[in-house]
C-alpha positions in Angstrom: -38.4 -18.9 16.2 -37.8 -18.5 12.4 -35.0 -16.0 12.8 -31.8 -16.8 11.0 -28.8 -17.2 13.3 -25.1 -16.8 12.7 -22.5 -19.0 14.5 -18.9 -17.9 14.3 -16.3 -20.5 14.9 -12.8 -19.5 16.0 -11.7 -20.4 12.4 -14.3 -18.2 10.7 -13.5 -15.3 13.1 -9.8 -15.6 12.4 -10.5 -15.6 8.7 -12.7 -12.5 8.9 -10.0 -10.8 11.0 -7.3 -11.7 8.5 -9.4 -10.2 5.7 -9.8 -6.9 7.6 -6.1 -6.7 8.4 -5.0 -7.5 4.8 -7.3 -4.7 3.6 -5.7 -2.3 6.1 -2.2 -3.2 4.9 -3.1 -1.8 1.4 -5.0 1.3 2.7 -3.9 4.8 1.8 -3.0 6.9 4.8 -5.8 9.4 4.0 -8.4 6.6 4.1 -7.7 5.9 7.8 -9.3 7.8 10.6 -7.6 11.1 11.6 -5.7 10.1 14.8 -6.7 13.2 16.7 -10.4 13.3 15.8 -11.0 9.7 14.6 -13.0 11.2 11.7 -12.8 9.7 8.2 -11.8 12.0 5.3 -13.2 12.0 1.8 -11.1 9.8 -0.4 -10.9 9.5 -4.2 -9.2 7.4 -6.8 -5.8 8.5 -5.6 -6.3 6.2 -2.6 -6.8 3.3 -5.1 -3.5 4.3 -6.7 -1.8 4.0 -3.3 -3.2 0.4 -3.0 -2.0 -0.4 -6.5 1.5 0.9 -5.4 1.4 -1.5 -2.4 0.5 -4.4 -4.7 3.4 -3.4 -7.0 5.7 -3.1 -4.0 4.8 -6.6 -2.9 5.2 -8.0 -6.4 8.7 -6.5 -6.7 10.0 -7.0 -3.2 7.9 -9.9 -2.0 6.8 -7.9 1.0 5.1 -4.7 2.1 7.1 -1.8 3.5 5.6 -2.2 7.0 6.7 -4.3 10.0 3.3 -5.1 11.3 1.9 -7.1 8.3 0.3 -10.5 7.9 3.4 -11.7 6.0 5.9 -10.8 8.7 7.0 -13.8 10.8 9.0 -12.0 13.5 8.2 -13.5 16.9 7.8 -10.1 18.5 5.0 -9.0 16.2 1.6 -9.2 17.7 -0.4 -11.9 16.0 -3.9 -10.6 16.3 -6.2 -8.3 18.1 -6.6 -4.6 18.4 -2.9 -4.0 19.4 -1.9 -5.5 16.0 -4.3 -3.4 14.0 -3.4 -0.2 16.0 0.3 -0.8 15.4 -0.2 -1.3 11.7 -2.5 1.7 11.4 0.2 3.9 13.2 2.9 2.5 10.8 0.8 3.3 7.8 0.2 6.9 9.0 3.9 7.4 9.7 5.2 5.8 6.4 7.1 8.5 4.5 6.4 7.1 1.1 8.6 5.1 -1.2 12.0 6.5 -2.2 14.3 4.8 -4.7 18.0 4.6 -3.9 21.1 4.3 -6.1 21.5 0.8 -4.6 18.0 -0.2 -5.7 18.6 1.2 -9.1 21.9 -0.7 -9.5 20.2 -3.9 -8.3 17.4 -3.4 -10.9 19.9 -2.8 -13.6 22.0 -5.9 -12.7 18.8 -8.0 -12.8 17.7 -6.4 -16.0 14.5 -5.1 -14.4 13.0 -1.8 -15.7 14.0 1.0 -13.3 10.8 2.7 -14.4 9.0 0.6 -11.9 11.0 2.2 -9.0 10.0 5.6 -10.2 6.4 4.5 -10.6 6.5 3.2 -7.0 7.7 6.6 -5.9 4.7 8.2 -7.5 2.1 5.7 -6.5 3.3 5.6 -2.9 3.6 9.4 -2.4 2.0 10.5 0.9 0.5 13.4 -1.0 -2.4 12.1 -2.9 -2.2 14.9 -5.5 1.2 13.7 -6.5 -0.1 10.2 -7.4 -0.7 9.5 -11.0 -4.1 8.6 -12.5 -4.9 5.1 -13.6 -4.6 6.2 -17.2 -1.0 7.4 -16.6 -0.1 4.2 -14.8 -1.5 2.1 -17.7 0.6 4.2 -20.1 3.7 3.5 -18.1 3.0 -0.2 -18.0 2.3 -0.3 -21.8 5.3 1.9 -22.6 7.5 0.4 -19.9 9.6 3.5 -19.9 10.8 6.4 -17.9 9.6 8.9 -20.5 6.0 8.5 -19.3 7.1 8.9 -15.7 8.9 12.2 -16.4 5.6 13.3 -18.1 3.8 12.4 -14.9 6.2 14.6 -12.9 5.9 17.5 -15.4 2.0 17.4 -15.2 2.0 17.6 -11.5 4.4 20.5 -11.0 
């Protein structure tokens, strides 16, 4: 027969699985199936802002805020399979959003890092999509590098 065939080796399957899991790690809570109905909701650019927040979190802290991630080396963490994906999904849905602390702010200050990025993370990783800034606002914060723009974000969303 002239039909094309696909052969998945264990290596290619693992690679494909890792790709799916890594996408899940950066997914906004509203982009996951509703736990009770398993239905998917309509998402917009605010979900992309969540993903950007996760990327910024990883750049700043060298890890994501979840336990069940591909960069976690704890022996108790499931390594693959549906159990791993289910635990990560549950953790994403339960994540309360990023909150800066005085300790984090002092650490940023001592390392001469802009504290504005902590406030930006709070906005990007808000569990309420309507509180997340637009890409234009984020770009403005990055260009300005200041808290002034972040306070403007807060004012616009009140």
